[in-house]
C-alpha positions in Angstrom: -10.7 5.2 26.9 -12.2 2.1 25.2 -12.1 -1.3 26.9 -10.9 -4.3 25.0 -14.5 -5.6 24.4 -15.7 -2.5 22.6 -12.5 -1.8 20.7 -12.9 -2.4 17.0 -10.5 -4.9 15.4 -9.6 -5.4 11.8 -12.4 -8.0 11.6 -15.1 -5.7 12.7 -17.4 -3.7 10.4 -16.8 0.1 10.5 -20.5 0.8 10.2 -22.2 -1.6 12.6 -19.4 -3.3 14.4 -20.5 -6.8 13.1 -18.0 -9.6 12.4 -16.5 -9.8 9.0 -16.0 -13.1 7.2 -14.1 -14.0 4.0 -16.3 -14.6 1.0 -16.3 -14.4 -2.8 -18.5 -11.7 -4.2 -19.5 -10.4 -7.6 -18.3 -6.8 -8.3 -19.8 -4.5 -10.8 -17.2 -1.9 -12.0 -17.4 1.0 -14.4 -14.2 1.7 -16.3 -13.9 4.3 -19.2 -17.7 4.4 -19.7 -18.2 0.6 -19.8 -19.4 -1.7 -17.1 -17.8 -5.0 -16.3 -18.8 -7.8 -14.0 -16.1 -9.6 -12.1 -17.3 -12.8 -10.3 -15.7 -14.5 -7.3 -13.7 -11.5 -6.0 -12.3 -12.2 -2.5 -13.8 -9.8 0.0 -14.6 -9.4 3.7 -18.4 -9.2 4.2 -20.1 -8.1 7.4 -22.3 -10.9 8.8 -24.7 -8.4 10.3 -25.3 -5.6 7.7 -23.7 -7.0 4.5 -21.1 -4.2 4.0 -18.4 -5.4 1.7 -14.7 -4.6 2.1 -12.0 -5.3 -0.5 -8.4 -5.8 0.4 -5.6 -4.0 -1.6 -4.9 -7.3 -3.2 -8.5 -7.7 -4.4 -8.3 -4.1 -5.7 -5.2 -5.0 -7.7 -7.0 -8.0 -9.1 -10.0 -5.9 -10.2 -7.6 -3.4 -11.9 -6.1 -6.3 -13.9 -9.5 -7.4 -15.1 -10.8 -3.9 -16.1 -7.7 -2.9 -17.9 -7.9 -6.0 -20.2 -5.1 -8.1 -18.7 -7.4 -11.1 -18.8 -9.9 -12.3 -21.3 -13.6 -12.5 -20.2 -15.0 -16.0 -19.5 -18.2 -14.9 -21.3 -20.0 -11.8 -22.6 -23.5 -10.9 -21.4 -26.1 -8.5 -22.7 -28.0 -6.4 -20.1 -31.1 -4.1 -20.4 -30.6 -0.6 -19.2 -33.4 1.6 -17.9 -33.4 5.3 -16.9 -35.7 6.0 -13.9 -35.4 9.8 -14.6 -37.4 9.5 -17.8 
């Protein structure tokens, strides 16, 4: 049986047990063969290993953006390389 000190809480990282803190992150998301960049997505980030967790609300927000429910603030061009070639 785990004691209270070692028991994981909702604010602990599943991978390393580090503390999570609320931050805004940039998420790269593929949708229907296209990549989109969504800046300032609310997330929980592990202070120790950097693992990122998204809440269901953040997921719903991402879905809104990738399905075209919002207009982009800008359009960027990126270079794409294939390391297999």
